[in-house]
ChimeraX commands (.cxc) that place a marker at each C-alpha (Angstrom):
marker #1 position 137.39,32.45,141.91 radius 0.5
marker #1 position 135.68,31.62,145.20 radius 0.5
marker #1 position 132.74,29.50,146.20 radius 0.5
marker #1 position 129.24,30.38,144.96 radius 0.5
marker #1 position 126.29,29.91,147.32 radius 0.5
marker #1 position 122.62,29.12,146.74 radius 0.5
marker #1 position 119.86,30.23,149.10 radius 0.5
marker #1 position 117.45,27.30,149.39 radius 0.5
marker #1 position 114.17,27.64,151.29 radius 0.5
marker #1 position 112.24,24.40,151.00 radius 0.5
marker #1 position 109.31,22.27,152.14 radius 0.5
marker #1 position 110.12,18.57,151.93 radius 0.5
marker #1 position 106.49,17.50,152.36 radius 0.5
marker #1 position 105.25,19.34,149.27 radius 0.5
marker #1 position 108.66,19.29,147.53 radius 0.5
marker #1 position 108.34,23.04,146.97 radius 0.5
marker #1 position 111.37,25.31,147.09 radius 0.5
marker #1 position 112.57,28.83,146.49 radius 0.5
marker #1 position 116.13,28.60,145.20 radius 0.5
marker #1 position 118.20,31.72,144.54 radius 0.5
marker #1 position 121.72,32.30,143.31 radius 0.5
marker #1 position 123.33,34.02,146.30 radius 0.5
marker #1 position 126.71,34.64,144.63 radius 0.5
marker #1 position 129.74,34.60,146.94 radius 0.5
marker #1 position 128.65,34.44,150.57 radius 0.5
marker #1 position 129.88,37.93,151.49 radius 0.5
marker #1 position 127.98,39.44,148.54 radius 0.5
marker #1 position 124.45,38.46,149.59 radius 0.5
marker #1 position 124.28,37.75,153.32 radius 0.5
marker #1 position 123.01,41.16,154.43 radius 0.5
marker #1 position 119.76,42.76,155.57 radius 0.5
marker #1 position 119.61,44.70,152.29 radius 0.5
marker #1 position 120.05,41.64,150.02 radius 0.5
marker #1 position 117.16,40.43,147.85 radius 0.5
marker #1 position 117.93,36.80,148.70 radius 0.5
marker #1 position 117.64,37.59,152.41 radius 0.5
marker #1 position 114.39,39.50,151.82 radius 0.5
marker #1 position 112.80,36.57,149.98 radius 0.5
marker #1 position 113.92,34.21,152.73 radius 0.5
marker #1 position 112.49,36.37,155.52 radius 0.5
marker #1 position 109.24,36.81,153.61 radius 0.5
marker #1 position 108.74,33.06,153.24 radius 0.5
marker #1 position 109.59,32.34,156.89 radius 0.5
marker #1 position 107.01,34.90,157.99 radius 0.5
marker #1 position 104.36,32.92,156.08 radius 0.5
marker #1 position 105.03,29.38,157.39 radius 0.5
marker #1 position 107.89,27.09,158.48 radius 0.5
marker #1 position 110.49,26.12,155.87 radius 0.5
marker #1 position 113.82,24.39,155.94 radius 0.5
marker #1 position 116.73,26.62,154.97 radius 0.5
marker #1 position 120.15,25.84,153.53 radius 0.5
marker #1 position 122.59,28.48,152.29 radius 0.5
marker #1 position 124.39,25.87,150.21 radius 0.5
marker #1 position 127.86,26.26,148.75 radius 0.5
marker #1 position 129.14,24.71,145.52 radius 0.5
marker #1 position 131.93,23.03,147.49 radius 0.5
marker #1 position 129.52,21.07,149.69 radius 0.5
marker #1 position 130.54,17.40,149.59 radius 0.5
marker #1 position 127.81,14.80,149.61 radius 0.5
marker #1 position 129.52,12.56,152.18 radius 0.5
marker #1 position 129.45,15.35,154.79 radius 0.5
marker #1 position 125.65,15.14,155.06 radius 0.5
marker #1 position 123.68,12.37,156.70 radius 0.5
marker #1 position 120.11,13.61,157.29 radius 0.5
marker #1 position 117.59,13.12,154.51 radius 0.5
marker #1 position 116.42,16.73,154.89 radius 0.5
marker #1 position 119.98,17.94,154.26 radius 0.5
marker #1 position 120.42,15.72,151.21 radius 0.5
marker #1 position 117.15,17.05,149.83 radius 0.5
marker #1 position 118.42,20.58,150.40 radius 0.5
marker #1 position 121.53,19.76,148.38 radius 0.5
marker #1 position 119.39,18.27,145.63 radius 0.5
marker #1 position 117.83,21.69,145.00 radius 0.5
marker #1 position 121.04,23.04,143.47 radius 0.5
marker #1 position 123.18,19.95,142.80 radius 0.5
marker #1 position 122.38,17.61,139.89 radius 0.5
marker #1 position 123.87,14.65,138.05 radius 0.5
marker #1 position 126.57,16.65,136.29 radius 0.5
marker #1 position 127.69,18.28,139.55 radius 0.5
marker #1 position 128.07,14.91,141.25 radius 0.5
marker #1 position 129.83,13.42,138.23 radius 0.5
marker #1 position 132.59,16.01,138.63 radius 0.5
marker #1 position 133.33,14.59,142.10 radius 0.5
marker #1 position 133.48,10.96,140.94 radius 0.5
marker #1 position 135.90,10.20,138.11 radius 0.5
marker #1 position 134.66,6.59,137.76 radius 0.5
marker #1 position 130.98,7.33,138.27 radius 0.5
marker #1 position 129.90,5.21,135.30 radius 0.5
marker #1 position 131.94,2.16,136.39 radius 0.5
marker #1 position 130.62,1.74,139.92 radius 0.5
marker #1 position 127.41,1.96,141.87 radius 0.5
marker #1 position 126.65,5.43,143.16 radius 0.5
marker #1 position 127.07,6.06,146.86 radius 0.5
marker #1 position 123.55,6.10,148.25 radius 0.5
marker #1 position 123.71,9.75,149.33 radius 0.5
marker #1 position 124.75,10.90,145.88 radius 0.5
marker #1 position 121.91,8.88,144.41 radius 0.5
marker #1 position 119.36,10.58,146.66 radius 0.5
marker #1 position 120.64,14.02,145.68 radius 0.5
marker #1 position 120.58,13.33,141.94 radius 0.5
marker #1 position 117.20,11.57,141.83 radius 0.5
marker #1 position 115.44,14.39,143.69 radius 0.5
marker #1 position 116.87,17.32,141.72 radius 0.5
marker #1 position 114.09,17.23,139.12 radius 0.5
marker #1 position 111.27,16.63,141.62 radius 0.5
marker #1 position 111.18,20.14,143.08 radius 0.5
marker #1 position 108.39,22.59,142.34 radius 0.5
marker #1 position 110.28,25.89,142.20 radius 0.5
marker #1 position 108.75,29.22,143.20 radius 0.5
marker #1 position 109.89,32.85,143.31 radius 0.5
marker #1 position 108.60,35.42,145.79 radius 0.5
marker #1 position 110.76,38.48,145.17 radius 0.5
marker #1 position 107.84,40.65,144.05 radius 0.5
marker #1 position 105.83,39.68,147.13 radius 0.5
marker #1 position 108.83,40.30,149.39 radius 0.5
marker #1 position 109.38,43.79,147.95 radius 0.5
marker #1 position 105.80,44.75,148.69 radius 0.5
marker #1 position 105.82,43.14,152.13 radius 0.5
marker #1 position 108.95,44.96,153.30 radius 0.5
marker #1 position 108.23,48.24,151.43 radius 0.5
marker #1 position 111.57,47.60,149.76 radius 0.5
marker #1 position 111.74,50.78,147.71 radius 0.5
marker #1 position 111.80,52.84,150.92 radius 0.5
marker #1 position 113.25,50.50,153.56 radius 0.5
marker #1 position 115.85,48.44,151.66 radius 0.5
marker #1 position 115.88,46.05,154.59 radius 0.5
marker #1 position 114.00,43.17,156.12 radius 0.5
marker #1 position 112.22,43.67,159.44 radius 0.5
marker #1 position 114.02,42.78,162.67 radius 0.5
marker #1 position 111.14,42.22,165.03 radius 0.5
marker #1 position 109.80,38.99,166.48 radius 0.5
marker #1 position 111.70,35.72,166.78 radius 0.5
marker #1 position 113.53,33.45,164.38 radius 0.5
marker #1 position 112.57,29.96,165.51 radius 0.5
marker #1 position 114.39,26.69,164.93 radius 0.5
marker #1 position 111.62,24.10,165.27 radius 0.5
marker #1 position 114.11,21.24,164.88 radius 0.5
marker #1 position 116.23,22.24,167.89 radius 0.5
marker #1 position 113.60,24.25,169.85 radius 0.5
marker #1 position 115.84,27.34,169.78 radius 0.5
marker #1 position 115.13,30.99,168.98 radius 0.5
marker #1 position 116.88,34.24,168.09 radius 0.5
marker #1 position 115.39,37.52,169.29 radius 0.5
marker #1 position 115.62,39.45,166.01 radius 0.5
marker #1 position 115.39,42.88,167.63 radius 0.5
marker #1 position 118.25,42.11,170.01 radius 0.5
marker #1 position 120.24,40.54,167.18 radius 0.5
marker #1 position 119.93,43.63,165.01 radius 0.5
marker #1 position 120.86,46.08,167.77 radius 0.5
marker #1 position 124.05,44.14,168.53 radius 0.5
marker #1 position 125.03,43.46,164.91 radius 0.5
marker #1 position 124.00,46.60,163.02 radius 0.5
marker #1 position 126.13,49.15,161.21 radius 0.5
marker #1 position 125.56,51.93,158.65 radius 0.5
marker #1 position 125.39,51.29,154.90 radius 0.5
marker #1 position 124.75,54.33,152.69 radius 0.5
marker #1 position 123.04,56.17,155.54 radius 0.5
marker #1 position 120.76,53.22,156.34 radius 0.5
marker #1 position 121.01,50.74,159.20 radius 0.5
marker #1 position 122.19,47.31,158.04 radius 0.5
marker #1 position 123.51,44.01,159.40 radius 0.5
marker #1 position 124.90,40.67,158.38 radius 0.5
marker #1 position 121.73,38.62,158.50 radius 0.5
marker #1 position 121.60,35.71,160.93 radius 0.5
marker #1 position 119.93,33.21,158.59 radius 0.5
marker #1 position 122.69,32.84,155.95 radius 0.5
marker #1 position 125.32,32.40,158.67 radius 0.5
marker #1 position 123.31,29.91,160.72 radius 0.5
marker #1 position 122.36,27.78,157.69 radius 0.5
marker #1 position 125.46,27.85,155.48 radius 0.5
marker #1 position 127.34,24.73,154.40 radius 0.5
marker #1 position 130.74,25.92,153.26 radius 0.5
marker #1 position 132.58,28.27,155.63 radius 0.5
marker #1 position 131.41,31.40,153.81 radius 0.5
marker #1 position 131.13,33.24,157.11 radius 0.5
marker #1 position 134.88,33.15,157.54 radius 0.5
marker #1 position 135.30,35.19,154.36 radius 0.5
marker #1 position 132.70,37.72,155.52 radius 0.5
marker #1 position 134.46,38.12,158.87 radius 0.5
marker #1 position 138.02,37.71,157.59 radius 0.5
marker #1 position 139.08,41.20,158.73 radius 0.5
marker #1 position 137.97,40.45,162.29 radius 0.5
marker #1 position 134.91,40.56,164.52 radius 0.5
marker #1 position 133.28,42.49,167.30 radius 0.5
marker #1 position 133.78,40.30,170.37 radius 0.5
marker #1 position 130.00,40.04,170.87 radius 0.5
marker #1 position 129.96,37.85,167.76 radius 0.5
marker #1 position 128.96,34.18,168.08 radius 0.5
marker #1 position 130.88,32.87,165.07 radius 0.5
marker #1 position 130.84,29.32,166.48 radius 0.5
marker #1 position 127.16,29.11,165.47 radius 0.5
marker #1 position 127.85,29.23,161.73 radius 0.5
marker #1 position 126.26,26.29,159.91 radius 0.5
marker #1 position 124.64,24.82,163.03 radius 0.5
marker #1 position 121.08,25.36,161.71 radius 0.5
marker #1 position 121.54,24.19,158.10 radius 0.5
marker #1 position 118.61,22.14,156.86 radius 0.5
marker #1 position 116.58,22.75,160.03 radius 0.5
marker #1 position 112.93,23.81,160.04 radius 0.5
marker #1 position 112.79,27.58,160.63 radius 0.5
marker #1 position 110.06,30.18,161.01 radius 0.5
marker #1 position 109.74,33.86,162.00 radius 0.5
marker #1 position 106.94,34.63,164.48 radius 0.5
marker #1 position 105.82,37.54,166.64 radius 0.5
marker #1 position 105.60,35.68,169.95 radius 0.5
marker #1 position 108.12,33.31,171.55 radius 0.5
marker #1 position 106.69,29.83,172.27 radius 0.5
marker #1 position 107.05,28.75,175.89 radius 0.5
marker #1 position 109.26,25.73,175.23 radius 0.5
marker #1 position 111.87,27.50,173.06 radius 0.5
marker #1 position 115.25,28.69,174.33 radius 0.5
marker #1 position 116.51,32.11,173.17 radius 0.5
marker #1 position 120.19,31.84,172.27 radius 0.5
marker #1 position 122.94,34.46,172.28 radius 0.5
marker #1 position 123.41,35.42,168.62 radius 0.5
marker #1 position 125.41,38.22,166.98 radius 0.5
marker #1 position 127.48,38.43,163.79 radius 0.5
marker #1 position 129.36,41.73,163.43 radius 0.5
marker #1 position 132.39,42.56,161.28 radius 0.5
marker #1 position 135.14,44.46,163.10 radius 0.5
marker #1 position 135.37,47.71,161.11 radius 0.5
marker #1 position 131.72,48.18,160.13 radius 0.5
marker #1 position 130.72,47.87,163.77 radius 0.5
marker #1 position 133.63,50.00,165.02 radius 0.5
marker #1 position 132.71,52.91,162.72 radius 0.5
marker #1 position 129.05,52.64,163.70 radius 0.5
marker #1 position 129.91,52.71,167.41 radius 0.5
marker #1 position 132.28,55.63,166.95 radius 0.5
marker #1 position 129.72,57.78,165.18 radius 0.5
marker #1 position 126.92,56.83,167.59 radius 0.5
marker #1 position 128.65,56.57,170.98 radius 0.5
marker #1 position 131.90,58.45,170.42 radius 0.5
marker #1 position 135.10,57.86,172.43 radius 0.5
marker #1 position 136.12,58.00,176.07 radius 0.5
marker #1 position 138.72,60.35,177.59 radius 0.5
marker #1 position 141.53,58.17,176.19 radius 0.5
marker #1 position 140.04,58.16,172.67 radius 0.5
marker #1 position 138.90,54.53,172.74 radius 0.5
marker #1 position 135.70,53.81,170.80 radius 0.5
marker #1 position 132.71,53.19,173.05 radius 0.5
marker #1 position 130.19,50.37,172.62 radius 0.5
marker #1 position 127.26,51.92,174.46 radius 0.5
marker #1 position 126.06,55.04,176.31 radius 0.5
marker #1 position 127.42,53.75,179.64 radius 0.5
marker #1 position 131.15,54.03,178.94 radius 0.5
marker #1 position 131.84,50.44,177.91 radius 0.5
marker #1 position 134.65,50.26,175.37 radius 0.5
marker #1 position 134.11,48.56,172.03 radius 0.5
marker #1 position 136.06,45.26,171.87 radius 0.5
marker #1 position 137.10,43.32,168.79 radius 0.5
marker #1 position 139.40,40.50,167.74 radius 0.5
marker #1 position 141.10,38.93,164.73 radius 0.5
marker #1 position 139.52,35.76,163.38 radius 0.5
marker #1 position 141.82,33.27,161.69 radius 0.5
marker #1 position 139.97,29.96,162.23 radius 0.5
marker #1 position 140.19,30.74,165.96 radius 0.5
marker #1 position 139.56,34.04,167.72 radius 0.5
marker #1 position 142.55,36.18,168.58 radius 0.5
marker #1 position 143.09,38.26,171.74 radius 0.5
marker #1 position 140.65,41.05,172.58 radius 0.5
marker #1 position 141.48,44.56,171.39 radius 0.5
marker #1 position 140.12,48.05,171.85 radius 0.5
marker #1 position 139.98,50.57,168.99 radius 0.5
marker #1 position 141.64,53.94,169.49 radius 0.5
marker #1 position 140.68,56.83,167.22 radius 0.5
marker #1 position 143.26,59.19,165.80 radius 0.5
marker #1 position 142.01,62.23,163.87 radius 0.5
marker #1 position 144.10,63.70,161.05 radius 0.5
marker #1 position 143.34,66.59,158.75 radius 0.5
marker #1 position 141.54,64.46,156.18 radius 0.5
marker #1 position 140.61,61.14,157.78 radius 0.5
marker #1 position 139.65,59.16,160.86 radius 0.5
marker #1 position 142.21,56.50,161.72 radius 0.5
marker #1 position 141.16,53.43,163.73 radius 0.5
marker #1 position 144.02,51.76,165.62 radius 0.5
marker #1 position 143.51,48.37,167.32 radius 0.5
marker #1 position 145.28,47.92,170.65 radius 0.5
marker #1 position 145.48,44.84,172.84 radius 0.5
marker #1 position 143.21,45.16,175.85 radius 0.5
marker #1 position 146.04,43.93,178.04 radius 0.5
marker #1 position 148.25,46.85,176.89 radius 0.5
marker #1 position 145.65,49.59,176.69 radius 0.5
marker #1 position 146.66,52.91,178.25 radius 0.5
marker #1 position 145.98,56.56,177.54 radius 0.5
marker #1 position 149.18,56.74,175.46 radius 0.5
marker #1 position 149.20,56.56,171.62 radius 0.5
marker #1 position 148.52,53.03,170.43 radius 0.5
marker #1 position 150.45,52.85,167.15 radius 0.5
marker #1 position 153.31,50.74,168.53 radius 0.5
marker #1 position 150.93,48.01,169.67 radius 0.5
marker #1 position 148.89,47.61,166.48 radius 0.5
marker #1 position 149.08,44.89,163.86 radius 0.5
marker #1 position 146.87,46.85,161.48 radius 0.5
marker #1 position 144.85,50.01,161.16 radius 0.5
marker #1 position 141.77,51.17,159.32 radius 0.5
marker #1 position 141.04,54.60,157.91 radius 0.5
marker #1 position 137.71,56.21,157.21 radius 0.5
marker link #1:1,2 radius 0.2
marker link #1:2,3 radius 0.2
marker link #1:3,4 radius 0.2
marker link #1:4,5 radius 0.2
marker link #1:5,6 radius 0.2
marker link #1:6,7 radius 0.2
marker link #1:7,8 radius 0.2
marker link #1:8,9 radius 0.2
marker link #1:9,10 radius 0.2
marker link #1:10,11 radius 0.2
marker link #1:11,12 radius 0.2
marker link #1:12,13 radius 0.2
marker link #1:13,14 radius 0.2
marker link #1:14,15 radius 0.2
marker link #1:15,16 radius 0.2
marker link #1:16,17 radius 0.2
marker link #1:17,18 radius 0.2
marker link #1:18,19 radius 0.2
marker link #1:19,20 radius 0.2
marker link #1:20,21 radius 0.2
marker link #1:21,22 radius 0.2
marker link #1:22,23 radius 0.2
marker link #1:23,24 radius 0.2
marker link #1:24,25 radius 0.2
marker link #1:25,26 radius 0.2
marker link #1:26,27 radius 0.2
marker link #1:27,28 radius 0.2
marker link #1:28,29 radius 0.2
marker link #1:29,30 radius 0.2
marker link #1:30,31 radius 0.2
marker link #1:31,32 radius 0.2
marker link #1:32,33 radius 0.2
marker link #1:33,34 radius 0.2
marker link #1:34,35 radius 0.2
marker link #1:35,36 radius 0.2
marker link #1:36,37 radius 0.2
marker link #1:37,38 radius 0.2
marker link #1:38,39 radius 0.2
marker link #1:39,40 radius 0.2
marker link #1:40,41 radius 0.2
marker link #1:41,42 radius 0.2
marker link #1:42,43 radius 0.2
marker link #1:43,44 radius 0.2
marker link #1:44,45 radius 0.2
marker link #1:45,46 radius 0.2
marker link #1:46,47 radius 0.2
marker link #1:47,48 radius 0.2
marker link #1:48,49 radius 0.2
marker link #1:49,50 radius 0.2
marker link #1:50,51 radius 0.2
marker link #1:51,52 radius 0.2
marker link #1:52,53 radius 0.2
marker link #1:53,54 radius 0.2
marker link #1:54,55 radius 0.2
marker link #1:55,56 radius 0.2
marker link #1:56,57 radius 0.2
marker link #1:57,58 radius 0.2
marker link #1:58,59 radius 0.2
marker link #1:59,60 radius 0.2
marker link #1:60,61 radius 0.2
marker link #1:61,62 radius 0.2
marker link #1:62,63 radius 0.2
marker link #1:63,64 radius 0.2
marker link #1:64,65 radius 0.2
marker link #1:65,66 radius 0.2
marker link #1:66,67 radius 0.2
marker link #1:67,68 radius 0.2
marker link #1:68,69 radius 0.2
marker link #1:69,70 radius 0.2
marker link #1:70,71 radius 0.2
marker link #1:71,72 radius 0.2
marker link #1:72,73 radius 0.2
marker link #1:73,74 radius 0.2
marker link #1:74,75 radius 0.2
marker link #1:75,76 radius 0.2
marker link #1:76,77 radius 0.2
marker link #1:77,78 radius 0.2
marker link #1:78,79 radius 0.2
marker link #1:79,80 radius 0.2
marker link #1:80,81 radius 0.2
marker link #1:81,82 radius 0.2
marker link #1:82,83 radius 0.2
marker link #1:83,84 radius 0.2
marker link #1:84,85 radius 0.2
marker link #1:85,86 radius 0.2
marker link #1:86,87 radius 0.2
marker link #1:87,88 radius 0.2
marker link #1:88,89 radius 0.2
marker link #1:89,90 radius 0.2
marker link #1:90,91 radius 0.2
marker link #1:91,92 radius 0.2
marker link #1:92,93 radius 0.2
marker link #1:93,94 radius 0.2
marker link #1:94,95 radius 0.2
marker link #1:95,96 radius 0.2
marker link #1:96,97 radius 0.2
marker link #1:97,98 radius 0.2
marker link #1:98,99 radius 0.2
marker link #1:99,100 radius 0.2
marker link #1:100,101 radius 0.2
marker link #1:101,102 radius 0.2
marker link #1:102,103 radius 0.2
marker link #1:103,104 radius 0.2
marker link #1:104,105 radius 0.2
marker link #1:105,106 radius 0.2
marker link #1:106,107 radius 0.2
marker link #1:107,108 radius 0.2
marker link #1:108,109 radius 0.2
marker link #1:109,110 radius 0.2
marker link #1:110,111 radius 0.2
marker link #1:111,112 radius 0.2
marker link #1:112,113 radius 0.2
marker link #1:113,114 radius 0.2
marker link #1:114,115 radius 0.2
marker link #1:115,116 radius 0.2
marker link #1:116,117 radius 0.2
marker link #1:117,118 radius 0.2
marker link #1:118,119 radius 0.2
marker link #1:119,120 radius 0.2
marker link #1:120,121 radius 0.2
marker link #1:121,122 radius 0.2
marker link #1:122,123 radius 0.2
marker link #1:123,124 radius 0.2
marker link #1:124,125 radius 0.2
marker link #1:125,126 radius 0.2
marker link #1:126,127 radius 0.2
marker link #1:127,128 radius 0.2
marker link #1:128,129 radius 0.2
marker link #1:129,130 radius 0.2
marker link #1:130,131 radius 0.2
marker link #1:131,132 radius 0.2
marker link #1:132,133 radius 0.2
marker link #1:133,134 radius 0.2
marker link #1:134,135 radius 0.2
marker link #1:135,136 radius 0.2
marker link #1:136,137 radius 0.2
marker link #1:137,138 radius 0.2
marker link #1:138,139 radius 0.2
marker link #1:139,140 radius 0.2
marker link #1:140,141 radius 0.2
marker link #1:141,142 radius 0.2
marker link #1:142,143 radius 0.2
marker link #1:143,144 radius 0.2
marker link #1:144,145 radius 0.2
marker link #1:145,146 radius 0.2
marker link #1:146,147 radius 0.2
marker link #1:147,148 radius 0.2
marker link #1:148,149 radius 0.2
marker link #1:149,150 radius 0.2
marker link #1:150,151 radius 0.2
marker link #1:151,152 radius 0.2
marker link #1:152,153 radius 0.2
marker link #1:153,154 radius 0.2
marker link #1:154,155 radius 0.2
marker link #1:155,156 radius 0.2
marker link #1:156,157 radius 0.2
marker link #1:157,158 radius 0.2
marker link #1:158,159 radius 0.2
marker link #1:159,160 radius 0.2
marker link #1:160,161 radius 0.2
marker link #1:161,162 radius 0.2
marker link #1:162,163 radius 0.2
marker link #1:163,164 radius 0.2
marker link #1:164,165 radius 0.2
marker link #1:165,166 radius 0.2
marker link #1:166,167 radius 0.2
marker link #1:167,168 radius 0.2
marker link #1:168,169 radius 0.2
marker link #1:169,170 radius 0.2
marker link #1:170,171 radius 0.2
marker link #1:171,172 radius 0.2
marker link #1:172,173 radius 0.2
marker link #1:173,174 radius 0.2
marker link #1:174,175 radius 0.2
marker link #1:175,176 radius 0.2
marker link #1:176,177 radius 0.2
marker link #1:177,178 radius 0.2
marker link #1:178,179 radius 0.2
marker link #1:179,180 radius 0.2
marker link #1:180,181 radius 0.2
marker link #1:181,182 radius 0.2
marker link #1:182,183 radius 0.2
marker link #1:183,184 radius 0.2
marker link #1:184,185 radius 0.2
marker link #1:185,186 radius 0.2
marker link #1:186,187 radius 0.2
marker link #1:187,188 radius 0.2
marker link #1:188,189 radius 0.2
marker link #1:189,190 radius 0.2
marker link #1:190,191 radius 0.2
marker link #1:191,192 radius 0.2
marker link #1:192,193 radius 0.2
marker link #1:193,194 radius 0.2
marker link #1:194,195 radius 0.2
marker link #1:195,196 radius 0.2
marker link #1:196,197 radius 0.2
marker link #1:197,198 radius 0.2
marker link #1:198,199 radius 0.2
marker link #1:199,200 radius 0.2
marker link #1:200,201 radius 0.2
marker link #1:201,202 radius 0.2
marker link #1:202,203 radius 0.2
marker link #1:203,204 radius 0.2
marker link #1:204,205 radius 0.2
marker link #1:205,206 radius 0.2
marker link #1:206,207 radius 0.2
marker link #1:207,208 radius 0.2
marker link #1:208,209 radius 0.2
marker link #1:209,210 radius 0.2
marker link #1:210,211 radius 0.2
marker link #1:211,212 radius 0.2
marker link #1:212,213 radius 0.2
marker link #1:213,214 radius 0.2
marker link #1:214,215 radius 0.2
marker link #1:215,216 radius 0.2
marker link #1:216,217 radius 0.2
marker link #1:217,218 radius 0.2
marker link #1:218,219 radius 0.2
marker link #1:219,220 radius 0.2
marker link #1:220,221 radius 0.2
marker link #1:221,222 radius 0.2
marker link #1:222,223 radius 0.2
marker link #1:223,224 radius 0.2
marker link #1:224,225 radius 0.2
marker link #1:225,226 radius 0.2
marker link #1:226,227 radius 0.2
marker link #1:227,228 radius 0.2
marker link #1:228,229 radius 0.2
marker link #1:229,230 radius 0.2
marker link #1:230,231 radius 0.2
marker link #1:231,232 radius 0.2
marker link #1:232,233 radius 0.2
marker link #1:233,234 radius 0.2
marker link #1:234,235 radius 0.2
marker link #1:235,236 radius 0.2
marker link #1:236,237 radius 0.2
marker link #1:237,238 radius 0.2
marker link #1:238,239 radius 0.2
marker link #1:239,240 radius 0.2
marker link #1:240,241 radius 0.2
marker link #1:241,242 radius 0.2
marker link #1:242,243 radius 0.2
marker link #1:243,244 radius 0.2
marker link #1:244,245 radius 0.2
marker link #1:245,246 radius 0.2
marker link #1:246,247 radius 0.2
marker link #1:247,248 radius 0.2
marker link #1:248,249 radius 0.2
marker link #1:249,250 radius 0.2
marker link #1:250,251 radius 0.2
marker link #1:251,252 radius 0.2
marker link #1:252,253 radius 0.2
marker link #1:253,254 radius 0.2
marker link #1:254,255 radius 0.2
marker link #1:255,256 radius 0.2
marker link #1:256,257 radius 0.2
marker link #1:257,258 radius 0.2
marker link #1:258,259 radius 0.2
marker link #1:259,260 radius 0.2
marker link #1:260,261 radius 0.2
marker link #1:261,262 radius 0.2
marker link #1:262,263 radius 0.2
marker link #1:263,264 radius 0.2
marker link #1:264,265 radius 0.2
marker link #1:265,266 radius 0.2
marker link #1:266,267 radius 0.2
marker link #1:267,268 radius 0.2
marker link #1:268,269 radius 0.2
marker link #1:269,270 radius 0.2
marker link #1:270,271 radius 0.2
marker link #1:271,272 radius 0.2
marker link #1:272,273 radius 0.2
marker link #1:273,274 radius 0.2
marker link #1:274,275 radius 0.2
marker link #1:275,276 radius 0.2
marker link #1:276,277 radius 0.2
marker link #1:277,278 radius 0.2
marker link #1:278,279 radius 0.2
marker link #1:279,280 radius 0.2
marker link #1:280,281 radius 0.2
marker link #1:281,282 radius 0.2
marker link #1:282,283 radius 0.2
marker link #1:283,284 radius 0.2
marker link #1:284,285 radius 0.2
marker link #1:285,286 radius 0.2
marker link #1:286,287 radius 0.2
marker link #1:287,288 radius 0.2
marker link #1:288,289 radius 0.2
marker link #1:289,290 radius 0.2
marker link #1:290,291 radius 0.2
marker link #1:291,292 radius 0.2
marker link #1:292,293 radius 0.2
marker link #1:293,294 radius 0.2
marker link #1:294,295 radius 0.2
marker link #1:295,296 radius 0.2
marker link #1:296,297 radius 0.2
view
């Protein structure tokens, strides 16, 4: 069936949270998702902690109180009981106790209506990618404009992207499902889950003591098609990644990143065929013999 995720944006001082059913990770991790819009709206108002929490999150994997409180937003007594067959016969592990006791303490809010108005949702169908996503806990930042340019693709004639926040704050390897077909090599998939439970905020100006990190999450085929239609191909029919002749590079992603590949375009009467070819073997000759897969448009 697959793991279900919950978008949790929360303030542990006031015990206030916005908790949303985010479905399977690859269903609601995009710039056009309502859960992402509500999250961005809140972070543009003030700092909040964020956890894109999965149902498979195990209590013992978390040690910080702020993480346990994040889990408590969507995990209750019955959820924990399923993980402990002899729950009634022995004392609860302390972490499980913290999660269960705090589940009912949260003041829960919804901001979807406010987010729609803020982002002009009826016309834009996307959050804004300007300013900086700050991690106050680690003193790090993501330049949202740069992130969007490097990660974007086309969705129903509108620009879209996998949003950085769900990937950075997830608990349960949902990113791997989203990127299971492969990645653009600019992607920084190693960052998934490294910001979960941290205090985040979106601001216009970068504070002096914050470090901007390299951040990009781009699925192989969505990005390849976008680059093809925007930048075209070179003389050997390889998809370009920019206006300066740089070829688009991608890779498989099965737990670890595979070797770099270019994408060669082959036009037929009724479709565009995308053929991956190892960078080390790339020539001007047809690439079909070197491909493990192909993708048609």
